[in-house]
N, C-alpha and C positions, 0 to 999 in steps of 0.2 A: 556482640550481635548474634553470635551463634546461640546464646541462651535465649534470645528472643525468637529466633527462627526455628530452632529445633522442635519445640512443641507443635508448631504448625506442620512441620514435615511429618512428625510422628503421627499426628491425627490424620493427615492426608493419606499416609501409608495404610492405616487401618481401614479407612473408607475405601481406598482403591482396591485393596485385596478382596473386600466384599463385592465391590462393583465389578471386579474382573470375572465373577461367576455369572454375570447376566447374559442372557441370550440376546440375539439381535433385536427381537421385538421389544424387550424390556429396555435395552439401550436406546433404541429409537424413541421410546416414550419419554426417557429422561431428556434426550436432545430436544424433543418438541416442547417439553415443559420449559426448558431453559430459554428457548427461542420465544415462547409466548411471553415470558417475563419482561422482555424489553419491547416486544411488539404490541403488547396491551396498550391501547391508545392513551389511557390515563398515565400509565407508567412512562411511556415514551415522552409525553409532554413534560412530566416532572423532571425526567432525566435531562431532556434538552434545555429546559429553563435553568436547571441547576448548573449545567455545564457552562452555559454562557455567563451566568451570574458569577460563578466561582473561578473560572479560568479567564474571563474577559475576552474570550475568543469566539468568533463565529456569529452565526445567526440562528435563532431558536427554530424558526420554521424549517430551515435547511437541515438542521441537526435531526429534527423529527423525520424529515424525508430520508436522511442518511440511515438513521437507526432502523427505519421501516424497510427501505429497499435492500440494504446490505444483509439484514437478517433474513428477510423473506427469500432473497436469492440464494443465500447460504442454505437455508432449509430445503429449498428446491434441489440444490445440488446434492444434498445428503439424502434425500428421500429415496429409498430403494438402494442406496449404496451399501455394499457389504463391508463390515468392519469387525465382525466376529467370526471366528472359526475359519472354515475354507472360503476364501474369497476369489480364487481363480484356480483353474486347472488347464494344463497344456499337455494333453495326451502324447502328442508327437515328441515332446521333449522329456516326457516322464516326470514333469514338475507339478507339484500341487503347492499352492501358496496359502498360508495360514496367517491371519491377522492376530497380532499380540500387542498388548498395551506397552507404552514406553515407561509408565509408572507415574511419577509426580512431575508435573509441568510447571515451571516458573515462567510466567507470562509478564513481560515487561511492556507497559502501554504508555502512550503519550498524552499530553494535555489537549492536543488538537482534537482527538476523538475519544473523550473519556467514557463514553457509553458504548459506541459501536465497536470499537476495537477490542475492549475486554470481552464483550458478548461474543464476538467472532471467535476469539481464541478459546473462550470457555466452551462454546458449542462444538468446535472442532476437537478439542481435547476430550470432551465427554463422548463424542462419537467413537473415539478409540479406546473407551473404557479406562481413561486416566483420571486422576485427581489433578486439580490445578489450583495454584496460588498466584494471585495477581500482585504485581508490584506497580501500582499506578504512579503517575507523576504527582508530585505534591499538590499541584493545583487541581488535578483531576480526582484526587483521593475521595472527596465528598460524593461526587457522582458515582464513582466506582462502588463505594460502600452502599449507596442507595440501590444500585443495580444488583449487587449481591444479596441485599435483603429481599428484593423481588424474586431473584432467581431461586434462593434457598426456600422461600415460601412455596414456589411452584414445585420444586424438587420434593418438598415435604409431602405434597399432594400425591405424588406418584410413588412415595415410599423409598426414595433414593437414600443412600447412606449420608449421615451427617458428616460435615467436614470434607465433602467432595469438592466443594468450591470455597475457597478462602481468599483473603487478601492480607497483606501486611498491615499491621495496625498503624494508625497515625500517631505522631508525625512520621511521614515516609522519609527515610534518609538514604543516602547513597550506601552507607555501610550495611544497612539492613537489606537493601536490594542486592548487594554484592554477596552477602552471606546466603540469601535465598538461592542465588544462582549457583553457588558452590555446592549446596546440599541437595538440589533437585536432580532428577534424572535427565531432564531436557530443558533447555532455555529457548524460548521464542521471544525475540526482542524487536519491537517496533518503536521508533521514536528517534531520539538524538543519536548521532553517530558515536558519541561518548558511551552511551548505554550499549550500542551494538558492539563496540570494541571490548567493553567490559565483559559482555556475554561470551565473546570469543575467547577472552583471557581467563575465564572463570575456571577452567579445567573440566567443565561440564559440556557435553555435546550441545551445540547451539545452532539455531537458525537466526540470522539477523539480516536486516534489509539495508540497501544502500540509500544514498541521498537522492532526492528528486531534484529535477531542474528541467522540466519538460519543454522541449521545443516543438513547434508545429510548422509545417511547410504548406503554404497556399500555392498550389501548382497552377500553371496557366490553364489547365483543362478543368479546374474546380468550378462547382456552382458557387459563386462568390457570396450570394445572399445566405445560402445554407451554411457555408463555412463560417461566415461572420457570426451568425446566430449561435452555432455550436460553440465557437470560441468564447463568445460572450457569456453563455450559460455556464460553461466550464470555469472561466476566469472569475466569475462573481459568486459561484455556489459556496455558501458558508464562508464568504469573504476570503476565499482561496486558502483555507486551512489544509487542503489536500495536497499531498506530494504529487498527485497526478494532475493538478491544475497547471495549464500552460504558463510558462514564464517568459517565452520568447515566441514571436511569430516571424517566420522568414517568408517574404512575399516576392515572387518572381517580378522582374522589372516590367514585363509585358502587361501585367494586370495590377501593378502596384497602386496606381491612383484610384482605380475603380474599387479595389479591395479595401483600401483605406476609407473610401467613402461608405462602403457597406459596413465597416466596423464602427464608423461614426454614427450610422443609422441605428445601431443596436446599443448606443450609449457610450462608446469609446471617445475619449477626449485626448488629442495629442498635445503634449506640453511643448511650450516654447523653450528655447535654450536656457534662459534664465530660471524658468520654472523647473526644468530638469535638474539644474545644479542645486537649487534649493531643496528639491525632493531627495536628491542623492545625499546631501549633507544631513538630512533628517533621518533617512532610512539606514544609513551606515555611519556609525560613530566608533572611532578608534579601530576601524577595520572590521567591525562586527555588525551584523544586522541588528537594528534597534528593536527590541521587544515591544516597544510602544506602538509600532506600526504593524505588528504581526496580526493578521486576521482582522483588521479593522476596516471600517467603511471608508470610501473615498472622502466623505465629508470629514471624518476624523483625521485622515492622513493629510488632507488639504489644509486643515487647520493647524496641525502640528508643523507642517512645512511652510505655513505662511503663504500659500499660493493665492494670488490676488483675484483671479477670475472666478466669479461665482459658478461658472459652468463646471469647474473641476470638482467642486463640492457635490454637485448634483449628478456627476457622471456615474455611469455604471462601473466603469473602469478607466484607469488612466493609462496613456501610452507614451513611451519615450522612444525617439529615434536612436538607434545604436549602430555602430559600425565595428567595434572591437569586442574582444573577449578577455577574460582574465581579471585579476585583482584591480587593475587600473580602471576597469569598466565593470563596476559592480552590478549594474543592471543586467549583465549577461548571466548572473547567478540566480539562485532560488530567492524568491522575494516573500513568499507566504502572505501575499497581499494582492488586492485587485489592481495590480500594476504590471503592464505588459511591455516588454522591450520589442521594438520593431526593427527588423533588418530587411534591407533591399538587396536582392540577389540578381545578378546579370542574367542567369539562366539556371537550369536545374543542377548542373555540375557545381556552380558556385553556391547554390543553396545547400547542397550536401556538404560542401566544404565548411560553410558557416556553422552548420549543426555539429559537424565533427569537432570544430574548434570550441564550440560551447561545451560540449561534453568532455573535451580534454581538460577544460577548467573545472566543470562541476556537473554531476548528474549521469556520468557514464553508467550504462547498464540498465537504466530504468525503462524508458520508452520514448518513442517519438510519435508525433501525430502527423498525418498528411491529409490534405483535402485535394483529391485528384480523381480523374477518370482514366489515368494512364497506368495500366497494370505493370508495365515495365518499370516505371518510376517507383511504384509501390514496392515491387519485389526488390529493386535495387537498394532500398533502405534497409530491408532485412538481410541482404547479402553483405552490405558494406559497413553500416553504422554499428557502434558498440551499444546495442540496445537489446533488451529481452522481449520487447513488444513493439509492433508497428500498429498503431491505431488508425484505421482508415475511415474517413468521412463520419466521424462520430464525436459525441460530446466527450472529451478526453477524460475528465475527472470521473464521469460515470463508467466509462468503457473499460479503462485499464484494470480496474478491480473487479471485473465481471459485470455484465449487464443482461437484461432480459432479451436483448437482441443481438448478443454475441455469445461466442462459445467459451470465453475465459471463465475460470472458476471465480465465484464471488469471494472476495477477500479484501482486507484492509492492510495487507502485508505483502508487498511485491519484491520478490528476490531479484537481484540485479546482476547475478552471475559474478564471475571473476572480474569483469569490468568494474563493478561496484564493490569489489572486495567481499563478495558473498559466496557461499558454497552451493547456492541453488539459483535458478533463473525462472522458476515458476511463480505463479500466484500461490501463496501459502494456503494449503488446504488440508483436509483431514488425513491424507496419506502421510503428511509430514509428522503426524502425531502417532504413527504406528511403527512397531517393529514387525517385520515379516519373516516368518519361518518358512523355509522351502523343503519339502520332501522331494527327494530325487530318487527315481526308480530306473533300473536298466532299460535301455532301449536298444534297437538294432544298431550295430556299430556304424559309424559314419566317418571312418578314417580315410582321408583322401590319398591319392598317389602323389608322388613328388611332381609328376608331370602336370597334374591338375593345378597344383599351386604355383609351380615355377616354369611351366612350359612356355607361356607367353614371355616371361622375363628372360629366359634363356634364348628364345628366338630372336629377341631384340638386342640383348646385351652379351649373350654368350655366358658360359659357365665360369 
């Protein structure tokens, strides 16, 4: 496999060395060109249709929306951001920061977003004057190849170096992907936890993301109609391919029945016990999530599970009542389908406990949603739960990866901190694709006295 990957790496290094000499304006022209390659309406539709056709996952119109919104938002974040030369100065500290490329980036991307995720990684890598080689999932390889054709055609227009953006040739194999990770300068891995662990074990510096399994709390102070509408939109978008789509909703007892009625109004159908058992047997086989139900419509899932009621096939999403967590209660885990587990909490303390138990099983570090008007409850989630993001009164699958009405960076790769076995807890962004050199000059000395440091300690505890 090294013989397959080595020519790609060599060509990427030649292109990157040339690209490294570009000034900020020239880099930004390259970034904009790469962004337009996927946002061009004709390209976007081709990529979305190809993605659904070849992966069998998701919804064409939703992928068009995702490709557009995520790329437009990313370009908004990058516009005016400095990634060449001096990017920050701190006179009081005597520090000047200089942006430097990381080199050749190996970008591992999933089948769930075979257009949007590679585009996001490519654009961020180019912002840092890097070359990038994509290792797509086998199912997403055709979409990725079409995307790269569009990108390279746009890069030719602005005179960017050839071989700045490449991908592994088909057929995509684990051996080739692992060889690419070994030879690159940085690995950025999104997708299966097997790929993330392989990235960390490659010997190359790596950013990988943790598993999703988002829970959302509907608090007693929530606007229930708005909460239900937001959850429904998030749960159904692209047939729940996103790791940021809610998998469980925890509803406080005081408003449980009214909240369930609101969820029913927006298309949620609660399954009966026998239907839940049939769905569980279909979605999990031999202890693993069945790929046949991943990112499928409720009509398809209902047919596969043999659910008898016609309303399940026409539902926007399916709901199952749940009380437990862990392997014996698989609905407490990530489902990657328009299926939502519903928990009933006695009070907010109990709601927090349920969410903590869900994350102890799966999804720690990612994010939690809450619909509430109680600032103390909202803050408590950030102080106590093992999450990197608390998404408040928003459509979770839009908001977690950045949205036009929140301040999170636009991204399709969310770090989950050490809770999720990751080395970062941010939304992956262009700064993760930079080395930063710091110039340090002498400043006025700031050496404290012993009393300044230890005075209070000594007065309380003695010497």
